[in-house]
SEVO-835921 format. One record per residue (C-alpha): residue number from 1; residue in one letter; x, z, y. Coordinates in pm, 1 decimal. Each point is the difference from the previous one (the first is absolute). Layout:
SEVO-835921
+-----+--------+----------+----------+----------+
! num ! residu !        u !        w !        v !
+-----+--------+----------+----------+----------+
! NUM !      A !        X !        Z !        Y !
...
+-----+--------+----------+----------+----------+
END
This chain:
SEVO-835921
+-----+--------+----------+----------+----------+
! num ! residu !        u !        w !        v !
+-----+--------+----------+----------+----------+
!   1 !      M !  -1770.4 !    662.1 !   1479.0 !
!   2 !      R !    225.1 !    -51.8 !   -299.3 !
!   3 !      K !     88.3 !   -350.0 !   -108.4 !
!   4 !      S !    -20.1 !    111.2 !   -364.2 !
!   5 !      C !   -299.6 !     89.8 !   -214.6 !
!   6 !      S !    -63.5 !    375.8 !     20.6 !
!   7 !      T !    -88.6 !      9.8 !   -371.7 !
!   8 !      C !    267.7 !   -204.0 !   -176.0 !
!   9 !      K !    240.9 !    -40.0 !    295.6 !
!  10 !      C !     34.3 !   -374.3 !    -64.4 !
!  11 !      P !     40.9 !   -219.5 !    309.3 !
!  12 !      R !   -334.0 !   -109.1 !    138.3 !
!  13 !      E !     69.3 !   -365.1 !    -78.2 !
!  14 !      S !     60.9 !     78.1 !   -369.2 !
!  15 !      H !   -370.8 !     52.7 !    -65.1 !
!  16 !      D !   -216.7 !   -288.9 !   -111.0 !
!  17 !      V !   -278.1 !     25.3 !    261.3 !
!  18 !      F !     93.8 !   -108.3 !    350.7 !
!  19 !      H !   -307.9 !   -161.0 !    154.4 !
!  20 !      E !   -365.3 !     50.4 !    -71.1 !
!  21 !      E !    -99.6 !   -345.9 !    120.9 !
!  22 !      W !    146.1 !   -341.9 !     73.5 !
!  23 !      V !    224.4 !     -1.0 !    306.2 !
!  24 !      N !     58.3 !   -281.2 !    246.8 !
!  25 !      V !    332.0 !     53.0 !    178.7 !
!  26 !      K !   -145.2 !    -98.2 !    334.9 !
!  27 !      D !   -265.5 !    269.9 !    -39.8 !
!  28 !      R !    263.3 !    247.9 !   -113.5 !
!  29 !      I !    219.3 !    -78.9 !    299.0 !
!  30 !      G !   -301.6 !     42.2 !    225.7 !
!  31 !      C !    136.0 !   -217.2 !    277.5 !
!  32 !      K !     -9.3 !   -357.1 !    120.3 !
!  33 !      V !    309.6 !   -170.1 !   -137.0 !
!  34 !      H !    121.0 !   -326.6 !    144.4 !
!  35 !      L !    -97.3 !   -244.7 !   -271.6 !
!  36 !      N !     55.4 !   -372.1 !     -7.6 !
!  37 !      S !   -323.8 !   -157.4 !    128.8 !
!  38 !      D !    -51.0 !   -192.6 !   -325.5 !
!  39 !      L !     56.6 !    301.7 !   -223.5 !
!  40 !      K !   -285.8 !    186.7 !   -159.8 !
!  41 !      L !     44.4 !    308.5 !   -211.1 !
!  42 !      S !   -152.8 !    -14.1 !   -346.9 !
!  43 !      T !   -316.9 !    196.7 !    -67.1 !
!  44 !      R !    -67.7 !    228.4 !   -292.6 !
!  45 !      E !   -237.0 !   -254.1 !   -153.2 !
!  46 !      Q !    253.1 !   -282.5 !     26.8 !
!  47 !      S !    268.8 !    210.0 !   -162.9 !
!  48 !      I !   -215.6 !    131.0 !   -285.5 !
!  49 !      S !   -149.0 !   -343.3 !    -69.4 !
!  50 !      Q !    352.0 !   -121.8 !    -78.0 !
!  51 !      G !     88.6 !    309.4 !   -204.3 !
!  52 !      Y !    220.7 !    185.0 !    250.1 !
!  53 !      S !    -24.0 !    309.6 !    217.6 !
!  54 !      W !    154.1 !   -205.4 !    284.4 !
!  55 !      I !     88.1 !   -364.2 !     63.0 !
!  56 !      P !    166.6 !   -164.7 !    299.5 !
!  57 !      G !   -259.5 !   -127.7 !    246.2 !
!  58 !      G !    -68.7 !   -366.7 !     66.7 !
!  59 !      L !    129.1 !   -136.7 !   -334.1 !
!  60 !      T !   -175.4 !   -207.0 !   -262.4 !
!  61 !      P !    -11.7 !    147.1 !   -351.5 !
!  62 !      N !    278.3 !   -235.9 !   -109.8 !
!  63 !      Y !    230.9 !    122.3 !    274.0 !
!  64 !      V !    -95.9 !    360.8 !    -71.8 !
!  65 !      Q !    118.6 !    -52.1 !   -357.2 !
!  66 !      K !    314.7 !   -172.3 !    125.0 !
!  67 !      Y !     73.2 !    290.1 !    234.2 !
!  68 !      F !    -40.0 !    269.3 !   -267.7 !
!  69 !      S !    207.7 !   -202.8 !   -248.6 !
!  70 !      T !    302.6 !     58.1 !    225.5 !
!  71 !      L !    -32.9 !    382.1 !    -18.4 !
!  72 !      P !    104.8 !    237.8 !   -281.6 !
!  73 !      A !   -292.1 !     37.8 !   -241.9 !
!  74 !      S !     -0.5 !    379.0 !     41.7 !
!  75 !      K !    -65.5 !    -40.7 !    374.3 !
!  76 !      V !   -285.8 !   -252.4 !    -14.1 !
!  77 !      P !   -321.5 !    191.7 !     98.5 !
!  78 !      K !   -207.9 !   -134.9 !   -287.1 !
!  79 !      L !   -301.2 !    219.1 !    -70.4 !
!  80 !      G !     50.7 !    255.6 !   -274.3 !
!  81 !      T !    377.1 !    -46.1 !    -23.0 !
!  82 !      P !    306.8 !    202.3 !    110.8 !
!  83 !      G !     25.4 !   -244.7 !    291.3 !
!  84 !      E !   -331.0 !    128.4 !    141.5 !
!  85 !      R !    129.6 !    357.7 !    -16.3 !
!  86 !      Y !    327.9 !   -114.7 !    156.8 !
!  87 !      R !   -192.6 !   -135.2 !    300.7 !
!  88 !      D !   -193.3 !    328.1 !     30.5 !
!  89 !      R !    325.6 !    193.5 !     -2.2 !
!  90 !      Q !    161.0 !   -225.2 !    258.8 !
!  91 !      L !   -300.4 !     30.7 !    232.8 !
!  92 !      L !     45.6 !    374.7 !    -13.6 !
!  93 !      L !    376.3 !    -12.1 !     45.8 !
!  94 !      Q !     46.1 !   -288.1 !    243.6 !
!  95 !      L !   -306.7 !     61.6 !    216.6 !
!  96 !      P !    -42.7 !    379.1 !      8.9 !
!  97 !      K !   -323.4 !     82.1 !    184.9 !
!  98 !      Q !    164.0 !    280.7 !    194.6 !
!  99 !      D !    221.7 !   -264.4 !    165.2 !
! 100 !      L !   -296.1 !   -216.7 !     96.0 !
! 101 !      A !   -243.8 !    230.4 !    178.6 !
! 102 !      L !      6.3 !    351.6 !    142.9 !
! 103 !      A !   -322.4 !     81.4 !   -184.1 !
! 104 !      Y !    197.3 !     12.1 !   -326.4 !
! 105 !      C !    267.4 !    237.1 !    134.1 !
! 106 !      K !    -15.9 !    374.9 !    -54.0 !
! 107 !      H !    330.6 !    107.7 !    146.6 !
! 108 !      V !     35.2 !   -179.4 !    334.3 !
! 109 !      D !    -41.1 !    268.7 !    266.3 !
! 110 !      S !   -230.7 !    -78.0 !    290.2 !
! 111 !      V !    295.0 !     -8.2 !    241.3 !
! 112 !      H !    137.0 !   -294.9 !   -197.3 !
! 113 !      H !   -323.3 !   -201.2 !    -32.4 !
! 114 !      A !     95.0 !   -224.6 !    292.5 !
! 115 !      S !    340.0 !    -71.1 !   -154.1 !
! 116 !      Y !   -166.7 !    -88.3 !   -329.8 !
! 117 !      E !   -244.1 !   -240.5 !    166.1 !
! 118 !      D !    281.8 !   -162.9 !    198.8 !
! 119 !      F !    193.5 !    -50.9 !   -323.1 !
! 120 !      V !   -300.2 !   -159.4 !   -175.6 !
! 121 !      T !    -83.5 !   -225.4 !    296.0 !
! 122 !      A !    357.6 !   -123.2 !     36.0 !
! 123 !      R !     33.9 !    -62.7 !   -372.9 !
! 124 !      N !   -326.5 !   -190.8 !    -21.5 !
! 125 !      E !     86.4 !   -221.3 !    294.3 !
! 126 !      I !    368.6 !    -55.7 !    -65.0 !
! 127 !      A !     77.5 !     43.8 !   -367.8 !
! 128 !      L !   -300.3 !     -2.8 !   -235.0 !
! 129 !      D !   -145.3 !   -321.3 !   -136.8 !
! 130 !      I !   -121.1 !   -178.1 !   -313.6 !
! 131 !      G !    178.1 !   -300.9 !   -145.0 !
! 132 !      Y !   -166.9 !   -304.5 !   -149.0 !
! 133 !      I !     66.7 !   -262.3 !   -263.7 !
! 134 !      K !    106.5 !   -345.4 !    112.8 !
! 135 !      V !     74.8 !   -317.6 !   -192.7 !
! 136 !      N !    332.3 !   -138.7 !    117.2 !
! 137 !      P !    -98.4 !   -351.3 !    119.0 !
! 138 !      S !    321.1 !   -197.8 !    -53.1 !
! 139 !      N !    367.1 !     87.0 !     38.4 !
! 140 !      A !    150.7 !    298.4 !   -178.6 !
! 141 !      V !      4.7 !    328.0 !    195.5 !
! 142 !      K !    246.9 !    280.0 !    -62.8 !
! 143 !      C !   -152.9 !    328.8 !   -121.1 !
! 144 !      Q !     65.8 !    276.1 !    251.6 !
! 145 !      R !     84.3 !    246.3 !   -280.9 !
! 146 !      C !    189.5 !   -177.1 !   -277.8 !
! 147 !      K !    107.3 !   -305.7 !    203.3 !
! 148 !      G !   -123.4 !   -222.5 !   -282.9 !
! 149 !      A !   -201.5 !   -314.1 !     72.7 !
! 150 !      I !   -378.3 !    -13.3 !     30.3 !
! 151 !      G !    -61.0 !   -365.1 !    -81.7 !
! 152 !      G !   -262.2 !   -237.8 !    134.9 !
! 153 !      G !   -336.0 !     77.3 !   -158.5 !
! 154 !      D !    109.8 !    352.3 !   -100.7 !
! 155 !      I !   -178.1 !    303.4 !    137.6 !
! 156 !      G !    166.5 !    265.5 !    212.7 !
! 157 !      V !    -94.3 !    301.7 !    208.7 !
! 158 !      V !     -0.9 !    -17.1 !    378.3 !
! 159 !      A !     27.9 !    310.0 !    219.6 !
! 160 !      P !   -132.5 !   -105.3 !    344.3 !
! 161 !      K !    215.1 !    250.0 !    188.2 !
! 162 !      F !    307.2 !   -181.3 !   -128.9 !
! 163 !      G !   -142.2 !   -342.7 !     90.8 !
! 164 !      D !   -194.8 !   -256.9 !   -199.8 !
! 165 !      D !    312.8 !   -186.7 !   -106.4 !
! 166 !      V !    151.8 !    301.5 !   -179.4 !
! 167 !      M !   -103.1 !     38.6 !   -365.3 !
! 168 !      W !     60.1 !    215.3 !   -307.4 !
! 169 !      H !    -50.6 !    -66.9 !   -367.1 !
! 170 !      P !   -306.5 !    207.3 !   -101.8 !
! 171 !      A !    217.4 !    222.6 !   -222.8 !
! 172 !      C !    248.0 !     47.5 !    288.4 !
! 173 !      F !   -255.1 !    126.2 !    253.6 !
! 174 !      S !     99.3 !    364.3 !    -40.2 !
! 175 !      C !     99.3 !    306.0 !    201.5 !
! 176 !      D !    365.2 !     16.0 !    105.9 !
! 177 !      S !     -1.0 !    373.6 !    -71.7 !
! 178 !      C !   -183.6 !     51.2 !   -330.9 !
! 179 !      S !     28.7 !   -361.3 !   -127.1 !
! 180 !      E !   -363.1 !      7.1 !   -118.9 !
! 181 !      L !   -233.8 !   -292.7 !     55.9 !
! 182 !      L !   -187.3 !     46.5 !    326.4 !
! 183 !      V !   -351.4 !     95.8 !   -103.7 !
! 184 !      D !   -258.4 !   -267.3 !     87.4 !
! 185 !      L !    272.1 !   -166.0 !    215.2 !
! 186 !      T !    -20.4 !    282.2 !    257.6 !
! 187 !      Y !    328.3 !     55.0 !    180.3 !
! 188 !      C !    173.9 !    146.1 !    303.0 !
! 189 !      V !    298.6 !   -142.0 !    185.9 !
! 190 !      H !    278.4 !    212.6 !    149.3 !
! 191 !      D !    339.2 !   -125.6 !    120.1 !
! 192 !      E !    -68.4 !   -333.6 !   -170.5 !
! 193 !      E !    -47.3 !    176.3 !   -335.1 !
! 194 !      L !   -308.3 !     -6.0 !   -221.6 !
! 195 !      Y !   -154.7 !    335.4 !    -95.5 !
! 196 !      C !   -310.3 !    148.1 !   -153.7 !
! 197 !      E !   -180.0 !    223.6 !    251.0 !
! 198 !      R !    132.7 !    319.3 !   -161.7 !
! 199 !      H !    363.6 !    -93.9 !     36.7 !
! 200 !      Y !    -51.7 !   -156.3 !    341.7 !
! 201 !      A !   -139.8 !    331.7 !    123.8 !
! 202 !      E !    294.7 !    188.0 !   -150.2 !
! 203 !      Q !    239.1 !   -212.6 !    205.3 !
! 204 !      L !   -154.4 !    164.4 !    307.4 !
! 205 !      K !   -127.7 !    342.1 !   -107.8 !
! 206 !      P !     96.8 !    260.5 !   -261.4 !
! 207 !      R !   -251.5 !     49.8 !   -279.9 !
! 208 !      C !    -83.0 !    338.5 !   -148.9 !
! 209 !      A !     95.0 !      6.0 !   -368.0 !
! 210 !      A !   -283.9 !    243.7 !    -74.5 !
! 211 !      C !   -311.1 !   -134.0 !    175.0 !
! 212 !      D !    124.0 !   -361.0 !     33.4 !
! 213 !      E !    -97.0 !    -14.1 !    368.2 !
! 214 !      L !    222.7 !   -123.4 !    280.5 !
! 215 !      I !    151.6 !    276.2 !    211.4 !
! 216 !      F !    -63.6 !    -29.3 !    374.1 !
! 217 !      S !    134.0 !    343.3 !     90.6 !
! 218 !      G !    358.4 !     22.3 !    119.3 !
! 219 !      E !     50.0 !    309.5 !   -214.4 !
! 220 !      Y !      3.4 !    -38.8 !   -375.9 !
! 221 !      T !    203.9 !    100.8 !   -302.8 !
! 222 !      K !    266.9 !   -209.4 !   -170.8 !
! 223 !      A !     80.9 !    108.0 !   -354.4 !
! 224 !      M !     91.1 !   -166.8 !   -329.2 !
! 225 !      N !     70.3 !   -323.5 !    192.4 !
! 226 !      K !   -368.6 !    -13.2 !     97.6 !
! 227 !      D !   -212.7 !     83.0 !    304.6 !
! 228 !      W !   -277.8 !    259.7 !      2.6 !
! 229 !      H !   -246.8 !    152.8 !    239.7 !
! 230 !      S !    150.4 !    343.6 !     53.3 !
! 231 !      S !   -292.7 !    171.7 !   -172.1 !
! 232 !      H !     -2.2 !   -248.8 !   -289.5 !
! 233 !      F !    343.5 !     61.9 !   -145.8 !
! 234 !      C !   -137.2 !    229.2 !   -268.0 !
! 235 !      C !     80.5 !    153.0 !   -335.3 !
! 236 !      W !   -103.4 !   -234.0 !   -280.2 !
! 237 !      Q !   -149.3 !    292.3 !   -189.8 !
! 238 !      C !   -179.5 !    221.8 !    254.0 !
! 239 !      D !    -25.0 !   -226.9 !    309.4 !
! 240 !      E !    155.7 !    261.2 !    229.4 !
! 241 !      S !    194.4 !   -151.6 !    291.6 !
! 242 !      L !    375.5 !    -25.2 !    -54.6 !
! 243 !      T !     90.6 !    -91.1 !    357.4 !
! 244 !      G !    262.3 !    248.6 !    114.7 !
! 245 !      H !     26.6 !    151.5 !   -348.8 !
! 246 !      R !    234.8 !    -37.3 !   -291.5 !
! 247 !      Y !   -119.6 !   -216.8 !   -286.4 !
! 248 !      V !    123.6 !   -136.3 !   -331.1 !
! 249 !      L !    -19.4 !   -366.6 !   -100.0 !
! 250 !      R !   -108.9 !    -62.2 !   -358.2 !
! 251 !      D !    -95.0 !   -343.6 !   -141.7 !
! 252 !      D !    -10.3 !   -136.8 !    357.6 !
! 253 !      H !   -257.2 !    262.2 !    103.1 !
! 254 !      P !     58.6 !    302.2 !    228.0 !
! 255 !      Y !    -90.1 !    352.6 !   -110.2 !
! 256 !      C !     -3.0 !    326.7 !    189.8 !
! 257 !      I !    234.5 !    263.2 !   -140.4 !
! 258 !      S !   -280.5 !    204.7 !   -152.1 !
! 259 !      C !   -162.7 !   -291.1 !   -183.3 !
! 260 !      Y !    329.0 !   -141.2 !   -119.1 !
! 261 !      E !    107.6 !    330.2 !   -149.4 !
! 262 !      S !   -337.8 !     61.9 !   -163.4 !
! 263 !      V !    -21.5 !   -350.9 !   -149.1 !
! 264 !      F !    357.6 !   -104.8 !    -71.7 !
! 265 !      A !    238.3 !    297.8 !     15.5 !
! 266 !      N !    140.8 !    131.4 !   -328.9 !
! 267 !      Q !    -27.9 !    354.7 !   -132.3 !
! 268 !      C !    318.7 !    198.0 !    -56.8 !
! 269 !      E !     67.6 !     85.8 !   -366.7 !
! 270 !      E !    156.0 !    332.6 !     97.2 !
! 271 !      C !   -230.9 !    152.5 !    262.4 !
! 272 !      N !   -310.6 !   -218.5 !    -57.0 !
! 273 !      K !    -32.0 !    -64.3 !    374.7 !
! 274 !      I !    -35.8 !   -338.7 !    169.8 !
! 275 !      I !    325.5 !   -169.6 !     99.5 !
! 276 !      G !    -80.6 !    -88.6 !    361.0 !
! 277 !      I !    144.7 !   -285.0 !    202.3 !
! 278 !      D !    244.9 !    237.0 !    170.2 !
! 279 !      S !    145.6 !    104.7 !   -335.5 !
! 280 !      K !    241.4 !   -192.8 !   -215.5 !
! 281 !      D !   -164.0 !   -110.4 !   -325.6 !
! 282 !      L !    242.8 !      9.9 !   -294.0 !
! 283 !      S !   -126.8 !   -169.2 !   -312.6 !
! 284 !      Y !    102.7 !    -47.6 !   -360.4 !
! 285 !      K !   -214.1 !   -216.5 !   -223.9 !
! 286 !      D !   -359.8 !     90.7 !     94.4 !
! 287 !      K !     79.1 !    343.3 !    141.0 !
! 288 !      H !     63.8 !    103.7 !    361.0 !
! 289 !      W !    159.4 !    297.7 !    175.0 !
! 290 !      H !     61.7 !    135.2 !    349.0 !
! 291 !      E !    370.8 !    -10.6 !     73.7 !
! 292 !      A !     10.9 !    380.1 !      0.2 !
! 293 !      C !   -187.0 !     13.1 !   -332.5 !
! 294 !      F !    226.6 !   -238.2 !   -189.2 !
! 295 !      L !    169.4 !    276.6 !   -202.2 !
! 296 !      C !    144.5 !     54.2 !   -346.1 !
! 297 !      S !   -268.7 !    153.2 !   -220.4 !
! 298 !      K !    245.6 !    254.0 !   -141.0 !
! 299 !      C !    254.4 !    108.0 !    263.7 !
! 300 !      R !   -205.3 !   -112.5 !    307.9 !
! 301 !      V !    292.4 !   -177.9 !    165.8 !
! 302 !      S !    -91.8 !   -294.6 !    225.4 !
! 303 !      L !     28.2 !   -337.6 !   -171.8 !
! 304 !      V !     -2.2 !   -207.1 !    320.9 !
! 305 !      D !    278.7 !   -262.1 !    -19.6 !
! 306 !      K !    115.7 !    140.7 !   -335.2 !
! 307 !      Q !    -11.4 !   -123.2 !   -356.3 !
! 308 !      F !   -281.5 !    148.5 !   -203.8 !
! 309 !      G !   -168.3 !    -34.7 !   -334.5 !
! 310 !      A !   -362.3 !     16.6 !   -108.3 !
! 311 !      K !   -149.6 !    148.9 !   -313.0 !
! 312 !      A !   -362.1 !     84.5 !    -86.7 !
! 313 !      D !   -128.1 !    -72.9 !    353.3 !
! 314 !      K !    260.6 !    227.8 !    157.4 !
! 315 !      I !    315.3 !    -81.6 !    193.5 !
! 316 !      Y !    338.5 !    169.6 !    -38.3 !
! 317 !      C !    336.5 !     -5.8 !    169.7 !
! 318 !      G !    279.7 !   -154.0 !   -203.3 !
! 319 !      N !    141.1 !    330.1 !   -122.4 !
! 320 !      C !   -335.3 !    144.1 !   -107.5 !
! 321 !      Y !   -103.4 !   -321.5 !   -169.6 !
! 322 !      D !    326.3 !    -21.0 !   -190.7 !
! 323 !      T !    -16.7 !    365.2 !    -99.4 !
! 324 !      Q !   -352.3 !    -27.7 !   -138.2 !
! 325 !      F !    -35.8 !   -354.8 !   -123.4 !
! 326 !      A !    330.2 !   -188.6 !    -18.8 !
! 327 !      S !    135.0 !    -79.4 !   -349.1 !
! 328 !      R !    324.0 !    168.1 !   -111.5 !
! 329 !      C !    314.6 !   -118.2 !   -167.6 !
! 330 !      D !     28.4 !     80.1 !   -373.6 !
! 331 !      G !    368.1 !     49.9 !     53.5 !
! 332 !      C !     44.2 !    231.9 !    296.8 !
! 333 !      G !   -359.9 !    106.9 !     57.5 !
! 334 !      E !      7.6 !   -100.8 !    367.7 !
! 335 !      I !   -278.0 !   -211.4 !    157.5 !
! 336 !      F !     25.9 !   -369.3 !     72.7 !
! 337 !      R !     19.3 !    -50.3 !    376.3 !
! 338 !      A !   -148.9 !   -308.2 !    161.8 !
! 339 !      G !    231.6 !   -297.5 !    -45.7 !
! 340 !      T !    193.3 !    161.1 !   -286.9 !
! 341 !      K !     88.3 !   -231.3 !   -289.4 !
! 342 !      K !   -167.8 !    112.8 !   -321.4 !
! 343 !      M !    106.1 !    -75.1 !   -358.1 !
! 344 !      E !   -281.5 !     11.7 !   -257.6 !
! 345 !      Y !    -14.2 !     -7.6 !   -377.4 !
! 346 !      K !   -329.0 !     47.4 !   -180.0 !
! 347 !      T !   -162.6 !    304.6 !    164.4 !
! 348 !      R !    322.3 !    140.3 !    146.6 !
! 349 !      Q !    167.1 !    -67.3 !    335.2 !
! 350 !      W !    334.8 !     80.5 !    161.4 !
! 351 !      H !    191.5 !    -34.7 !    322.8 !
! 352 !      E !    252.5 !   -277.8 !    -37.0 !
! 353 !      K !    286.6 !    249.3 !      0.1 !
! 354 !      C !   -179.5 !    218.8 !   -255.3 !
! 355 !      F !    -55.2 !   -281.5 !   -248.4 !
! 356 !      C !    326.5 !     49.2 !   -184.1 !
! 357 !      C !    144.3 !     56.8 !   -344.8 !
! 358 !      C !    -51.9 !    354.7 !   -118.9 !
! 359 !      V !    349.4 !      5.6 !   -147.4 !
! 360 !      C !    232.1 !   -166.6 !    252.8 !
! 361 !      S !   -235.2 !     26.1 !    304.7 !
! 362 !      T !     67.8 !   -363.3 !     94.0 !
! 363 !      P !   -291.3 !   -154.6 !    197.3 !
! 364 !      I !   -161.2 !   -259.0 !   -220.5 !
! 365 !      G !   -159.0 !   -214.7 !    274.5 !
! 366 !      T !    -94.9 !   -335.8 !   -149.7 !
! 367 !      K !    230.6 !     31.4 !   -304.5 !
! 368 !      S !   -136.9 !     39.1 !   -349.5 !
! 369 !      F !    -72.1 !    348.6 !   -131.2 !
! 370 !      I !   -128.5 !    167.2 !   -312.2 !
! 371 !      P !   -263.5 !    277.0 !      7.7 !
! 372 !      R !      9.8 !    271.6 !   -264.0 !
! 373 !      E !   -260.4 !    271.5 !      0.2 !
! 374 !      Q !     -6.1 !    113.7 !    367.0 !
! 375 !      E !    353.7 !   -112.7 !     85.1 !
! 376 !      I !    144.1 !   -323.1 !    134.9 !
! 377 !      Y !    335.5 !   -133.2 !   -123.3 !
! 378 !      C !    218.8 !   -283.4 !    111.5 !
! 379 !      A !     90.9 !   -237.1 !   -281.6 !
! 380 !      G !    355.2 !    138.2 !    -35.2 !
! 381 !      C !   -100.1 !    364.5 !    -20.0 !
! 382 !      Y !   -282.5 !    -73.9 !   -240.0 !
! 383 !      E !    234.2 !   -178.7 !   -238.8 !
! 384 !      D !    256.7 !    277.3 !     25.9 !
! 385 !      K !   -255.6 !    262.6 !    -87.8 !
! 386 !      F !   -251.1 !   -161.1 !   -233.9 !
! 387 !      A !    130.6 !   -331.5 !   -135.0 !
! 388 !      T !     98.3 !    -26.9 !   -371.2 !
! 389 !      R !    376.4 !    -28.7 !    -48.2 !
! 390 !      C !    218.5 !   -133.7 !   -274.3 !
! 391 !      T !    147.1 !    286.2 !   -205.0 !
! 392 !      K !    323.6 !   -189.0 !    -37.1 !
! 393 !      C !     69.9 !   -144.5 !    351.6 !
! 394 !      N !   -242.6 !    214.9 !    203.3 !
! 395 !      K !   -132.6 !   -302.8 !    187.6 !
! 396 !      V !   -370.1 !    -40.6 !     79.9 !
! 397 !      I !   -195.9 !   -188.7 !   -258.6 !
! 398 !      P !   -237.9 !   -220.1 !    206.1 !
! 399 !      S !   -361.3 !    -13.1 !   -112.6 !
! 400 !      S !   -109.6 !   -336.2 !   -143.9 !
+-----+--------+----------+----------+----------+
END
């Protein structure tokens, strides 16, 4: 019942194979649509003979070429091109078989069969039809979509349910909901708007996001801004129903609690147990902890909402980290606290207040100083103690 592939979990329409044989939309619809009396749908042989998987009916080869020249190249159903695969995909999306006949439905309960048939009958009689290509005979006509002119001699698309005098540019004949070209000119009308069959049906009925069928029951599940048969809102991993149960949303997919925790939940570094969805997950770099397990490795105090340090894959409170690993001042021997200004010279370091002259104890700061052995001197004290003096006047003899 899932709309995704059970093996790779890609959406069904992402796979390359959609139809095993050529499809005529009238056959796919399976009903008598109200066609213009002069309109004939193209046959498989006519389409293939001109190199396409589909061509508009009733046109000469020249007009077929003219029609396709107005469309984006990637959407022209030329055999063996992306345009052919685009048409296949749009047949699947815009004309889902489960919307067209009860025989293709697996999840419409017998009590709702009459409602389904009434829906199909009303749609086929009132809304569903196939457009056709018409050469505008003379005066310019305004395109119903872009309001641009369709000149005399130009081709346009006519949707009979809107009247034969209303036209669209071929590239403008698209669904008002999904904005995609209407596949093989098949359309529905609702409130004077143009829709593909899929989006017409969704104006009237909810569609199950899992099985892609319309929901005719009055009881269904709404979750993740989507509609679901109550039994189809399931875990993306194990397919167990989530209706009435808690679930976790991950990458736009719902998971039951068990699957989410087994697939995505992190393991606590302290106790090695899974950090469930009801527990707070505290993380640092690539490591995770339960809130109660986020403790200093040495003194075991809680580090929640506190500063901490890390060393050799372990975490420590500020005091323990400083005691074990923080660098110390070469002057007073105390550690450097976070945010403390540090003075450095070669391999030695001091607090700012400790970086002072060993004689007069004046803080040196950014002033010049002279090192001698393991001591630091300000310029004045160094000269007083070590500079060469004149034997006559006792003044310092400056070095050259």
